[in-house]
C-alpha positions in Angstrom: 75.4 45.5 36.0 72.3 43.6 36.6 69.3 44.7 38.6 68.5 43.1 41.9 64.8 44.1 42.0 62.9 41.3 42.6 59.5 41.1 40.6 56.5 39.9 42.3 56.0 37.2 39.9 59.2 35.0 40.8 59.7 36.5 44.7 63.7 36.1 45.3 64.0 33.3 42.5 65.5 34.1 38.9 64.3 30.8 37.5 60.7 31.2 36.1 58.5 28.7 37.6 56.5 26.8 35.1 52.7 27.1 35.3 51.4 24.2 37.0 48.5 22.2 35.6 45.7 21.5 38.0 44.6 17.7 38.1 41.1 16.2 38.2 40.4 16.2 41.6 41.8 19.7 41.9 39.6 21.1 39.1 36.5 19.4 40.7 37.2 20.8 44.0 37.5 24.1 42.4 34.5 23.9 40.4 32.2 22.6 43.6 33.6 25.7 45.6 33.0 28.5 42.6 29.4 26.8 42.4 29.0 26.7 46.2 29.7 30.6 46.1 27.5 31.3 43.3 24.6 29.3 44.7 25.0 31.6 47.7 25.7 28.3 49.8 29.5 29.2 50.8 30.0 30.5 54.1 32.8 33.1 54.4 34.4 31.7 57.4 35.0 28.7 55.4 38.0 29.7 53.5 40.3 27.9 55.7 38.4 24.8 55.2 38.1 25.2 51.5 42.0 25.9 51.3 42.3 22.6 53.3 40.1 21.1 50.6 42.3 22.4 47.5 45.6 21.0 49.3 44.0 17.7 49.9 42.8 17.7 46.4 46.2 18.4 45.2 47.6 15.5 47.3 45.1 13.3 45.8 45.9 14.3 42.3 49.8 13.4 43.0 48.8 10.2 44.4 46.6 8.8 41.7 49.1 6.2 40.5 49.7 5.0 44.2 46.1 3.1 45.2 47.2 2.6 49.0 47.4 6.5 49.0 44.2 7.2 47.0 42.4 4.9 49.7 43.6 6.8 52.5 43.2 10.0 51.1 39.6 9.9 49.1 37.6 9.3 52.1 39.3 12.2 53.9 38.6 14.4 51.1 34.8 13.8 51.1 34.6 14.1 54.5 35.9 17.7 54.6 33.8 18.1 51.2 30.9 17.0 53.0 31.3 19.2 56.1 31.8 22.2 54.0 28.6 21.4 52.3 30.4 21.0 48.6 28.4 17.0 48.0 25.0 17.8 47.2 22.3 15.9 49.1 21.0 12.8 47.4 17.9 13.4 45.1 14.9 11.0 46.0 15.0 8.1 48.1 18.6 6.6 49.0 19.2 3.1 47.1 20.5 0.9 49.6 20.4 -2.1 47.2 23.9 -3.1 48.0 23.8 -3.3 52.0 20.4 -5.3 51.6 22.5 -7.4 49.3 25.5 -7.5 51.9 23.2 -8.3 55.1 21.0 -11.1 52.7 24.5 -12.8 51.8 25.6 -12.4 55.7 22.7 -14.4 57.1 22.6 -18.1 57.2 20.2 -19.9 54.6 18.4 -23.0 55.2 20.6 -25.4 53.5 23.4 -23.7 55.5 23.4 -23.2 59.1 25.7 -20.9 61.1 27.1 -24.0 62.8 26.4 -27.4 61.5 27.6 -29.0 64.5 25.6 -27.2 67.4 22.0 -28.6 67.0 
């Protein structure tokens, strides 16, 4: 007669589960959390936030083929990582050349007035 004793590895299931391979986002988040803990920056009270970041990174890996889902998830993952202190501070002066270019493109030039009919 077969034993009904459940092992800790497969809690309640007789079918072994294949080991899940972490994706790029999840591996990056794990590396950031380990580095934060090794550097003494991690707050023990942030364990819940770290779990949420791991879940979000796993979802981001799962949605890698869907550009819309990635566009929706990525800013939220980065916001939570920034809140948890896992995003490094920029070194040196911030390069704001893109913002300068966009504002220069939005300003009317001498040859092209904002509204040529209002003179």
